[in-house]
C-alpha positions in Angstrom: 83.5 142.4 98.3 83.2 140.5 95.0 81.4 142.5 92.3 81.7 139.9 89.6 78.5 138.0 89.2 78.7 134.3 90.3 76.6 132.2 87.9 77.4 128.8 89.4 74.1 128.3 91.4 72.2 129.7 88.4 73.8 127.0 86.1 73.2 124.3 88.7 69.5 125.1 88.9 69.1 125.2 85.1 71.3 122.3 84.2 72.2 120.1 87.3 75.0 117.5 87.0 76.4 118.8 83.6 80.0 119.4 82.4 81.1 123.0 81.9 83.4 124.0 79.0 84.8 127.4 77.8 86.2 128.6 74.5 86.6 132.1 72.9 86.9 134.0 69.7 85.3 131.8 67.1 85.2 134.8 64.7 82.7 133.0 62.5 82.5 134.6 59.0 85.5 136.9 59.7 87.4 136.7 56.5 90.3 139.0 57.5 91.3 136.9 60.5 92.5 134.2 58.1 95.2 136.7 57.0 96.3 137.3 60.5 96.3 134.2 62.7 94.5 131.5 60.7 96.2 131.3 57.4 95.9 127.5 57.5 92.3 128.0 56.2 91.5 128.6 52.6 88.1 130.3 53.2 85.7 131.4 55.9 83.5 128.4 55.0 86.5 126.1 55.6 87.2 127.8 58.9 83.6 127.7 60.1 83.2 124.0 59.3 86.5 123.2 61.0 85.4 125.1 64.2 82.0 123.4 64.2 83.4 119.9 63.8 86.0 120.5 66.5 83.4 121.8 68.9 81.1 118.8 68.3 84.0 116.3 68.8 84.2 117.6 72.4 80.8 118.9 73.4 77.7 116.6 73.8 74.2 117.9 73.7 73.9 117.8 77.5 77.1 119.8 78.1 77.3 123.5 79.0 79.6 125.6 76.8 80.4 129.3 77.6 81.7 131.4 74.7 84.0 134.1 75.9 83.2 136.7 73.2 83.8 137.6 69.6 81.5 134.9 68.4 80.4 135.8 64.9 81.1 138.7 62.5 77.9 138.0 60.5 75.0 138.7 62.9 72.0 137.4 61.0 73.4 133.8 60.9 74.1 133.3 64.7 70.9 131.3 65.1 71.9 129.0 62.2 75.4 128.6 63.6 74.1 127.7 67.1 71.7 125.1 65.6 74.8 123.2 64.3 76.7 123.3 67.7 76.1 120.8 70.5 75.4 121.8 74.1 73.7 124.5 76.2 75.3 127.7 74.9 76.1 130.8 76.8 77.8 134.0 75.6 79.9 136.7 77.3 80.0 139.7 75.0 83.3 140.5 73.4 84.4 143.8 71.8 83.1 142.6 68.3 79.7 141.3 69.6 76.5 143.4 69.4 75.0 144.7 72.6 71.6 143.8 70.9 72.3 140.2 71.7 71.5 140.9 75.4 67.8 141.2 74.2 67.8 138.6 71.5 70.0 135.8 72.9 67.2 133.3 73.3 65.9 133.8 69.8 69.3 132.9 68.3 70.0 129.8 70.4 71.9 131.1 73.5 70.7 130.1 77.0 71.8 133.5 78.3 74.1 136.3 77.4 76.3 138.5 79.7 77.6 142.0 79.0 80.4 141.8 81.6 82.7 139.1 83.0 81.1 136.5 85.3 82.6 133.9 87.6 81.9 130.3 88.6 82.8 130.4 92.3 86.3 131.8 92.1 87.0 130.9 88.5 86.6 134.2 86.5 85.4 134.2 82.9 85.9 137.2 80.7 86.6 138.3 77.1 89.6 140.4 77.8 92.1 139.1 80.4 91.5 140.6 83.9 94.9 142.2 84.2 95.5 145.9 84.8 96.7 148.0 81.9 96.3 151.5 80.6 93.5 150.6 78.2 91.2 149.2 80.8 87.7 150.6 81.5 86.9 151.5 85.1 84.8 148.3 85.3 87.6 146.1 84.0 90.1 147.7 86.4 87.7 147.0 89.4 87.3 143.3 88.3 91.0 142.9 87.6 91.7 144.0 91.2 89.0 141.7 92.5 90.4 138.7 90.6 93.9 139.4 91.9 92.5 139.2 95.4 89.9 136.4 95.2 90.4 134.5 92.0 91.8 131.1 91.2 91.9 131.3 87.4 90.9 133.7 84.7 89.8 132.1 81.5 89.8 134.7 78.8 90.0 135.3 75.1 90.7 138.4 73.0 94.5 137.7 72.5 95.0 135.5 69.5 98.4 134.2 70.4 100.0 132.5 73.4 100.2 134.8 76.4 103.0 135.0 79.0 101.0 136.4 82.0 101.0 134.1 85.0 99.6 130.5 85.2 96.4 132.0 86.6 95.5 133.4 83.2 94.3 130.9 80.7 93.9 132.0 77.1 91.0 130.2 75.4 91.2 131.8 71.9 90.5 129.1 69.3 93.9 129.3 67.7 95.7 128.9 71.1 93.7 125.8 72.2 93.4 124.1 68.8 89.7 125.0 68.6 88.8 122.5 71.4 86.7 123.7 74.3 88.3 123.4 77.7 86.6 121.5 80.6 86.5 123.7 83.8 84.2 121.7 86.1 80.6 120.5 86.6 77.4 121.7 88.0 76.2 120.2 91.2 73.0 118.2 91.6 72.8 116.3 94.8 75.3 115.5 97.5 77.6 112.6 96.6 77.2 109.9 99.3 78.8 106.5 99.9 81.7 107.5 97.7 79.5 108.0 94.6 82.0 110.6 93.4 85.0 108.3 93.1 82.8 105.9 91.3 81.5 108.5 88.9 82.7 109.5 85.4 83.6 113.0 86.8 86.5 111.7 88.9 89.1 111.3 86.1 88.2 114.7 84.6 88.6 116.4 88.0 91.9 114.8 88.8 93.3 115.7 85.4 92.1 119.2 85.6 93.7 119.9 89.0 96.9 118.1 88.0 97.2 120.3 84.9 96.4 123.6 86.8 97.9 123.0 90.2 100.7 120.6 89.2 99.6 118.1 91.9 100.1 114.5 90.9 96.9 112.5 90.4 98.0 109.9 92.9 98.4 112.5 95.6 94.8 113.7 94.8 93.5 110.2 95.0 95.3 109.5 98.3 93.9 112.8 99.7 90.4 111.9 98.6 90.4 108.4 100.0 92.1 109.3 103.3 89.9 112.4 103.8 86.9 110.2 103.3 88.2 107.6 105.8 88.9 110.3 108.3 85.4 111.7 108.0 84.0 108.1 108.5 86.3 107.5 111.5 85.3 110.6 113.3 81.6 110.2 113.1 80.8 108.9 116.6 84.0 108.4 118.6 85.6 111.2 120.7 88.9 109.7 121.8 90.5 109.7 118.4 93.3 111.7 116.7 95.2 111.5 113.4 98.9 111.6 113.1 101.7 110.6 110.6 102.4 111.7 107.1 98.8 112.3 106.1 98.4 114.7 109.1 101.5 116.6 107.9 99.9 116.9 104.5 96.7 118.3 105.8 98.2 120.6 108.5 101.3 121.9 106.8 100.7 121.0 103.1 103.8 118.8 103.2 103.8 116.4 100.3 105.7 113.2 100.9 105.4 109.4 100.4 102.1 108.7 102.1 101.5 105.0 102.5 98.9 105.0 105.3 96.6 106.9 107.5 97.4 106.6 111.2 94.6 106.8 113.8 95.1 106.7 117.5 92.3 105.6 119.8 93.1 106.7 123.4 92.1 104.1 126.0 89.3 105.3 128.2 89.9 104.4 131.8 86.2 104.8 132.6 85.5 101.8 130.4 86.5 98.1 130.7 89.1 96.5 128.5 86.3 94.7 126.6 84.4 97.9 126.0 87.5 99.7 124.7 88.4 96.8 122.4 84.8 96.7 121.2 85.0 100.4 120.2 88.2 99.8 118.3 86.5 96.9 116.5 83.5 99.1 115.6 85.7 101.8 114.2 87.5 99.4 111.9 84.3 97.6 110.8 82.7 101.0 109.9 85.7 101.9 107.8 85.8 98.4 106.2 82.2 98.5 105.2 82.7 102.0 103.8 85.6 100.9 101.6 83.4 98.2 100.2 81.3 100.9 98.6 84.2 102.0 96.4 84.3 100.2 93.0 87.6 98.7 92.0 88.7 98.5 95.6 90.3 95.3 97.0 90.3 95.1 100.8 91.9 92.7 103.3 93.1 92.8 106.9 96.9 93.1 107.1 96.8 92.9 110.9 93.9 92.2 113.2 95.1 92.1 116.8 93.3 93.1 120.0 94.9 96.6 120.1 96.0 97.0 116.5 93.8 96.9 113.4 95.3 97.5 110.0 93.3 97.3 106.8 95.2 96.9 103.6 93.5 98.2 100.4 94.4 98.4 96.7 92.5 100.8 94.5 92.6 99.9 90.8 93.4 103.3 89.5 93.3 104.8 86.0 95.7 104.0 83.2 96.2 100.4 84.5 97.9 101.7 87.7 97.1 100.6 91.2 97.4 102.5 94.4 97.9 100.6 97.6 97.3 102.0 101.1 96.7 101.2 104.7 94.2 102.2 107.4 96.1 101.8 110.7 94.2 102.3 114.0 95.8 101.6 117.4 94.4 101.4 120.9 96.8 103.4 123.1 96.5 102.1 126.7 98.7 104.6 128.5 97.5 108.0 129.7 100.4 109.7 128.1 98.4 112.5 126.4 97.2 115.8 127.8 94.7 118.2 126.2 97.4 120.7 125.2 99.1 118.0 123.1 96.3 118.4 120.5 94.8 120.9 118.1 91.3 120.7 116.6 91.5 120.9 112.9 88.9 121.0 110.1 89.6 120.5 106.4 88.3 119.0 103.2 89.7 117.5 100.0 92.0 119.3 97.6 89.3 118.7 95.0 86.7 120.6 97.0 89.2 123.5 97.6 90.5 123.9 94.1 87.1 123.6 92.4 85.5 126.0 94.8 82.7 123.9 96.3 81.5 122.5 93.0 81.1 119.2 94.8 79.9 118.2 98.3 82.8 116.0 99.1 84.2 114.5 102.4 85.3 116.9 105.1 86.4 116.4 108.7 86.9 118.0 112.1 89.3 116.0 114.1 92.2 116.2 116.6 95.8 116.3 115.4 99.0 116.5 117.5 100.4 120.0 117.9 103.7 120.9 116.4 105.6 119.8 119.5 103.9 116.4 119.2 104.8 116.1 115.5 108.4 117.0 116.2 108.6 114.6 119.2 107.2 111.7 117.1 109.6 112.4 114.2 112.6 112.8 116.5 111.9 109.5 118.2 111.6 107.8 114.9 114.9 109.3 113.8 117.0 108.6 116.9 115.4 105.5 118.4 114.3 103.3 115.5 116.3 101.1 113.2 115.5 102.8 109.9 117.1 102.7 106.4 118.7 105.7 104.7 115.7 106.5 102.6 113.4 106.7 105.6 116.0 108.7 107.5 116.1 111.2 104.6 112.3 111.5 104.6 112.1 112.1 108.4 114.8 114.7 108.2 112.9 116.5 105.4 109.7 116.5 107.5 111.5 117.9 110.6 113.2 120.7 108.6 109.9 121.6 106.9 107.9 122.0 110.1 110.5 123.1 112.6 110.6 126.7 113.9 112.9 128.4 116.4 110.2 129.1 119.0 110.3 125.8 120.6 109.8 125.7 124.4 112.4 123.3 125.8 110.6 122.4 129.0 107.3 121.7 127.1 109.1 119.8 124.4 111.1 117.7 126.9 107.9 116.7 128.6 106.2 115.5 125.5 109.3 113.9 124.1 109.7 111.9 127.4 106.1 110.8 127.5 106.2 109.7 123.8 109.4 107.8 124.5 107.7 105.9 127.3 104.8 105.0 124.9 107.3 103.7 122.3 109.2 101.5 124.7 105.9 100.2 126.2 104.7 99.4 122.7 107.9 97.6 121.8 107.7 95.5 125.0 104.1 94.4 124.6 104.6 93.6 120.9 107.8 91.8 121.6 109.9 93.6 119.0 113.2 92.5 120.3 115.3 93.8 117.4 114.0 97.3 117.9 114.5 97.1 121.7 118.1 96.0 121.2 118.7 98.9 118.7 117.6 101.4 121.3 119.8 99.7 124.0 122.9 99.9 121.8 122.3 103.2 120.2 124.5 106.0 121.5 122.2 108.8 120.2 124.1 111.6 121.9 127.0 111.1 119.4 124.8 110.1 116.5 125.8 111.7 113.2 122.1 112.1 112.4 121.9 115.0 114.8 124.3 116.9 112.7 121.9 116.9 109.8 119.2 118.7 111.8 118.8 122.5 111.9 121.5 124.0 114.2 119.0 125.5 116.7 117.2 122.1 116.9 120.5 120.3 117.5 121.1 122.6 120.5 117.6 121.8 121.9 118.2 118.1 121.6 121.8 118.2 123.0 120.5 120.2 126.0 117.8 117.7 126.6 120.0 114.6 126.3 123.0 116.0 128.3 121.4 118.2 131.0 118.7 115.7 132.0 121.2 113.1 133.1 120.4 110.6 130.4 116.7 110.6 131.2 115.9 108.5 128.2 118.4 105.8 129.3 116.9 105.8 132.7 113.4 105.4 131.4 114.5 102.6 129.1 116.1 100.6 131.9 113.2 101.1 134.2 110.7 99.8 131.7 112.9 96.9 130.6 113.4 95.6 134.1 109.7 95.8 135.0 107.8 92.4 135.0 105.3 92.3 132.2 102.2 92.3 134.4 103.3 95.4 136.2 104.4 97.2 133.0 101.3 99.3 132.5 101.3 100.7 136.1 105.1 101.4 136.0 104.7 103.4 132.8 101.8 105.4 134.2 103.9 106.2 137.3 106.7 107.4 135.1 104.4 109.6 133.2 102.9 111.1 136.4 106.4 112.3 137.3 106.5 114.3 134.1 103.2 116.1 134.3 
């Protein structure tokens, strides 16, 4: 249970679509503090004017600012001070603030006043840091334990010097943050639609905030936003779809890597004609294409537009004169190589939505992903049966080591690995990729030094598969290679049936 009062919806109702800032310990008219931590000021008047000017250089009249206590040591001038400060002003009482302000807050220019810490979703705001120590009151101890369990960050004041708690505690005392209020988010108004969020002024502030607090690169956040949006668009009406590749690893396992595209598989529906299946594929890509058109600063073109493969190339003109280029890659998979147990159903949203605690209604999805056996099979086939450079080899090895565990079932894995191998060989035949076919033919994977770079237990699994199955992969390769093109689909389906 969370005892700390959540004021987010309250702020949204009063001031929708406004930026929220925090700062603490102005200590207006406190002469003695100049002798302690503010000896750069010659007088309280000098200090007061400096704080007011700094405040107004950041805060506009339609911003929300929450003061985290110890506001003024001269009580009868609070109304005058507030009249000089921009924004909608809220106060959390500090140890030097009068409890009487709870009754008089509106008369002196505050929108509201709180006697105890409050929170905005899971961001906690308090005067004293919510950390357990011997001087805590019972209430502060309870809230400190609550924050430890539920909280993302605790913005606090009270300590007029830099603190060395954890990164979750952010000291907002004036001296520590150069007297400039810190942006912590925005109130929600209406649901963003048609990518209004990425086109809004909020977007850069949000990316910078999460990059600073979570140490996630802005470009990763941008990729995550665009691809999550595209996945939500893709999954709107079609059932035979699944997501795989590097973006899937990011969402499922939180594996950060070089993500160049979002890979979507559309599984051929045998109950429909070829024309109908191809029409569905075309509808998917057209829907995504029209959605991308709604994003400002987005250049879009078709990189590939074949009957069974549709690839959209896009370049988003990002901040700071940098561009991000990506691909949307959707393939029609004509073979019945998949079974229900190959997939998991997975729901997720953007990093932004998670880290800002539902401050925005941003894209989300529920879609099918390959299970861990499917991910390992795909990566293993890329590693052993594709002509890749050393950088790609290194990245694939990193992915395998990251997601591999020792509980792999050899029979299940052999089945999925063999089926996926048939898919790959079929794909190379129908797309006439002769160089890749020759690479597989000439590649003696059983003695491949790449295997030695894998986890020891995984090496054993692969050696057992390749040796004990009488070179099953070579046999499959030869069978598909000698099959006339018109019979290729049926031959592959028969091979798959022997595995199920």
